[in-house]
C-alpha positions as CSV (number, residue, x, y, z in Angstrom):
1,M,70.7,70.1,-51.3
2,P,68.2,72.4,-52.8
3,F,67.8,76.1,-51.8
4,E,64.3,76.2,-49.6
5,G,63.1,79.7,-49.5
6,P,60.8,80.9,-47.4
7,D,57.3,79.7,-47.1
8,I,54.8,82.3,-49.1
9,R,51.4,81.9,-47.4
10,H,53.3,82.7,-43.8
11,L,55.1,85.8,-45.8
12,A,52.1,87.4,-47.1
13,Y,50.1,87.1,-43.6
14,Q,53.1,88.4,-42.1
15,F,52.9,91.5,-44.7
16,M,48.9,91.6,-43.7
17,L,50.0,91.8,-40.2
18,L,52.1,94.8,-41.0
19,L,49.7,96.4,-43.2
20,S,47.0,96.4,-40.8
21,F,48.8,97.3,-37.6
22,W,50.1,100.5,-40.1
23,C,46.4,101.1,-40.8
24,S,44.9,101.0,-37.1
25,S,44.9,102.3,-34.0
26,E,44.6,98.9,-32.3
27,N,47.2,96.3,-32.8
28,A,47.3,93.5,-35.2
29,W,47.9,90.2,-34.2
30,T,51.3,89.4,-33.9
31,E,51.0,86.5,-31.5
32,E,51.3,82.3,-32.4
33,I,48.4,81.2,-30.6
34,V,45.3,82.8,-31.5
35,P,42.4,82.3,-28.4
36,L,38.7,80.9,-29.8
37,C,35.5,81.4,-27.6
38,V,33.9,78.4,-27.8
39,G,30.5,77.3,-26.2
40,E,28.9,73.7,-25.5
41,S,27.6,72.5,-28.4
42,P,28.1,68.9,-28.4
43,P,28.8,67.3,-31.0
44,Y,30.0,69.9,-32.9
45,M,32.3,71.4,-29.7
46,G,32.7,71.3,-26.4
47,K,35.4,71.0,-23.8
48,N,35.1,66.9,-23.3
49,F,35.5,66.6,-26.9
50,A,39.4,65.5,-28.1
51,G,40.4,69.1,-29.1
52,G,38.0,71.0,-28.8
53,G,35.4,68.7,-31.5
54,P,35.5,69.2,-35.0
55,S,34.5,72.9,-35.7
56,V,37.5,73.8,-33.5
57,E,39.5,71.4,-35.6
58,V,38.5,72.7,-38.5
59,I,39.9,76.3,-37.7
60,R,43.1,74.8,-35.9
61,Q,44.1,73.5,-39.5
62,A,43.4,76.3,-41.5
63,F,45.9,78.5,-39.0
64,Q,48.8,75.7,-39.1
65,G,49.8,76.7,-42.5
66,I,51.0,80.2,-41.4
67,G,52.6,78.9,-38.0
68,V,49.4,79.8,-35.4
69,D,48.1,77.7,-33.3
70,V,44.3,78.0,-31.0
71,S,44.0,78.5,-27.5
72,T,40.2,77.7,-26.5
73,I,38.3,79.3,-23.7
74,Y,34.9,77.6,-22.9
75,A,32.2,79.2,-21.3
76,P,28.5,79.9,-21.6
77,W,27.6,82.1,-24.7
78,S,26.3,84.7,-23.0
79,R,29.8,85.4,-21.8
80,L,31.4,84.5,-25.0
81,L,29.4,87.3,-26.8
82,R,30.6,89.8,-24.5
83,M,34.3,88.8,-24.8
84,G,33.8,88.5,-28.9
85,V,32.9,92.2,-28.5
86,N,35.1,93.5,-26.9
87,G,37.8,91.7,-28.8
88,D,38.9,89.2,-26.6
89,C,38.3,86.1,-28.8
90,L,37.5,84.7,-32.2
91,I,33.9,83.5,-31.7
92,V,33.4,79.8,-33.0
93,G,30.2,78.5,-34.6
94,I,27.9,81.6,-34.3
95,W,24.8,81.9,-35.8
96,R,23.8,85.8,-37.6
97,G,20.9,87.7,-36.5
98,P,20.0,91.2,-36.6
99,D,21.2,92.0,-33.0
100,R,24.5,90.1,-33.9
101,D,25.3,91.5,-36.9
102,R,25.5,95.3,-35.1
103,F,28.7,93.7,-33.6
104,F,30.5,91.0,-35.6
105,N,32.5,90.4,-38.8
106,Y,31.7,86.6,-40.0
107,S,33.7,84.2,-42.1
108,T,32.7,84.4,-45.4
109,L,31.7,80.7,-45.3
110,P,29.9,78.8,-41.9
111,L,31.8,76.0,-40.8
112,S,28.5,74.3,-41.2
113,K,25.0,74.5,-41.6
114,Q,22.7,73.6,-38.8
115,R,18.9,72.9,-38.0
116,L,17.2,75.0,-35.6
117,S,14.3,73.0,-34.0
118,L,11.4,72.6,-31.6
119,Y,11.3,69.7,-29.2
120,K,8.2,68.5,-27.3
121,K,7.3,65.4,-24.5
122,R,6.8,62.7,-26.8
123,N,2.8,62.1,-27.8
124,R,1.9,65.4,-26.1
125,V,-0.6,67.6,-28.4
126,I,0.6,71.2,-28.8
127,D,-1.2,74.1,-30.3
128,K,1.2,76.7,-31.8
129,N,-0.9,79.3,-31.9
130,N,-1.4,78.9,-27.6
131,T,0.3,82.1,-26.4
132,N,0.3,80.4,-22.9
133,L,3.1,78.2,-24.2
134,V,6.8,78.4,-22.3
135,L,9.7,78.1,-24.4
136,G,13.2,76.7,-22.6
137,I,16.3,78.1,-24.4
138,E,19.6,78.8,-23.7
139,R,20.4,81.7,-22.5
140,G,22.2,84.4,-24.9
141,T,21.1,82.4,-27.7
142,Y,19.7,83.5,-31.1
143,I,16.3,83.3,-31.5
144,T,14.0,82.7,-34.9
145,P,11.9,85.6,-35.5
146,I,9.2,82.5,-36.3
147,V,9.4,81.5,-33.3
148,E,9.6,85.5,-31.8
149,Q,6.4,85.9,-34.4
150,L,4.2,83.3,-32.2
151,G,4.3,84.5,-28.8
152,W,5.3,81.8,-26.3
153,R,6.8,82.8,-23.0
154,I,10.6,82.1,-22.4
155,S,12.3,81.0,-20.4
156,K,16.0,81.5,-20.6
157,N,18.3,78.9,-18.6
158,T,22.3,78.4,-18.3
159,S,22.4,74.9,-20.4
160,Q,20.4,72.8,-22.7
161,V,20.5,70.0,-20.5
162,Q,18.9,72.3,-17.9
163,N,16.2,73.0,-20.6
164,L,15.3,69.4,-21.4
165,R,14.6,68.7,-17.4
166,L,12.8,70.9,-17.2
167,L,10.4,69.7,-20.1
168,K,11.0,66.4,-18.5
169,A,9.4,67.4,-15.5
170,G,6.8,69.8,-17.3
171,R,7.9,73.5,-16.4
172,V,8.8,74.1,-20.3
173,D,6.4,73.0,-23.3
174,L,9.0,73.6,-25.6
175,V,12.6,73.6,-26.1
176,F,14.3,75.2,-28.9
177,G,17.8,74.8,-30.3
178,E,20.1,72.9,-32.6
179,Q,18.6,69.2,-33.4
180,G,22.2,67.9,-33.9
181,A,22.8,68.8,-30.5
182,L,19.7,68.3,-28.8
183,D,19.9,64.7,-29.9
184,Y,23.4,64.1,-29.0
185,L,22.7,65.4,-25.4
186,I,19.2,63.2,-25.9
187,S,20.9,59.9,-27.1
188,R,23.5,60.3,-24.5
189,S,21.1,60.4,-20.9
190,D,19.1,57.5,-19.6
191,D,17.2,60.5,-18.4
192,F,15.9,61.7,-21.6
193,K,16.1,58.5,-24.1
194,G,12.4,58.1,-25.2
195,E,11.0,61.4,-23.6
196,F,10.9,63.7,-26.2
197,E,10.3,64.6,-29.9
198,L,10.4,66.9,-32.9
199,F,7.7,69.1,-32.5
200,Q,6.0,69.7,-36.4
201,F,8.6,71.6,-38.4
202,T,12.2,72.7,-38.7
203,V,12.5,76.2,-37.7
204,E,15.2,77.6,-39.8
205,I,18.6,76.8,-41.1
206,K,21.5,78.4,-40.0
207,G,25.0,78.9,-40.7
208,A,27.7,78.3,-37.8
209,Y,30.3,81.1,-38.7
210,L,33.6,81.8,-37.4
211,A,33.2,85.6,-35.9
212,T,35.1,88.8,-34.8
213,S,34.3,92.2,-33.2
214,L,33.2,94.8,-35.9
215,T,34.9,97.7,-33.4
216,N,38.3,95.4,-32.9
217,S,40.5,95.1,-35.9
218,R,42.8,92.8,-33.7
219,F,42.4,89.3,-36.0
220,D,41.3,90.7,-39.1
221,A,44.5,89.6,-40.6
222,L,43.3,86.3,-39.3
223,M,40.3,86.1,-40.8
224,V,41.3,87.1,-44.1
225,H,43.6,83.9,-44.2
226,F,41.0,81.9,-42.9
227,N,38.7,82.6,-45.3
228,E,41.2,81.8,-47.9
229,E,42.4,78.5,-46.3
230,F,38.9,77.3,-45.2
231,A,37.6,77.7,-49.2
232,S,40.6,75.2,-49.8
233,M,40.0,72.9,-47.1
234,L,36.2,72.7,-48.5
235,S,37.6,71.9,-52.1
236,D,40.5,70.0,-51.5
237,G,38.7,67.6,-49.1
238,R,40.6,68.0,-45.7
239,Y,36.9,69.4,-44.2
240,E,35.0,66.6,-45.2
241,K,37.9,64.1,-43.7
242,I,37.9,66.2,-40.5
243,I,34.1,65.6,-40.1
244,A,34.6,62.2,-41.2
245,G,37.1,61.4,-38.3
246,A,33.9,63.0,-36.0
247,K,32.0,60.4,-34.5
248,A,28.2,60.8,-34.4
249,L,27.9,64.1,-36.7
250,P,24.8,63.5,-38.5
251,H,23.8,67.1,-38.9
252,L,26.9,68.1,-39.5
253,K,27.0,69.2,-43.1
254,H,28.3,72.2,-44.6
């Protein structure tokens, strides 16, 4: 039987962990399971999807080669952001923004590119220059500067399902969010089907990143490995295979 040497990638990863420990006052990551903070953002990720959804599966496969598995923590975005800043987890699928850039280090490439949009009640005529409009958003979410400059009143709510209910009831005028996620929620509820439509324009295209705390080096070595492995997944077709295996993901593009 030929001699089988140690896995070079695994040895390189262990070296990075050891180097991180020597060079930092924080403990380097030495466990075999890494915690991921995951928001409810169907169809990309969420507790009701097998394995946490395709965004989580991409990260899981990226870490498999070095013997590291992932666990998932599901919570509202406001809580996940606090946990990420504290170094309690890696945050999955976060949008960048000036307020967040002060606290987070991001993966080199986004997990996906997503379309931020506005929804209104079907056939309702809305003047975007009306500053009395009320916009429903998910608490803790990034708000695009384009929307902020319009001067609308903001209603922060616990989930996009709640925002859509408020929109149907006429208690908010518009809902802001990621188009793929909102389309998914609307298409799967008899209460929402046929009730809403896109308002005028795509607000912004944003990358959804993997992120770790800037002030806590706990996951630094893992992020180095992820950046390298994710680039390989994009080039060798593994990323596309994961996405192709997920259903109802027309907006999940890289």
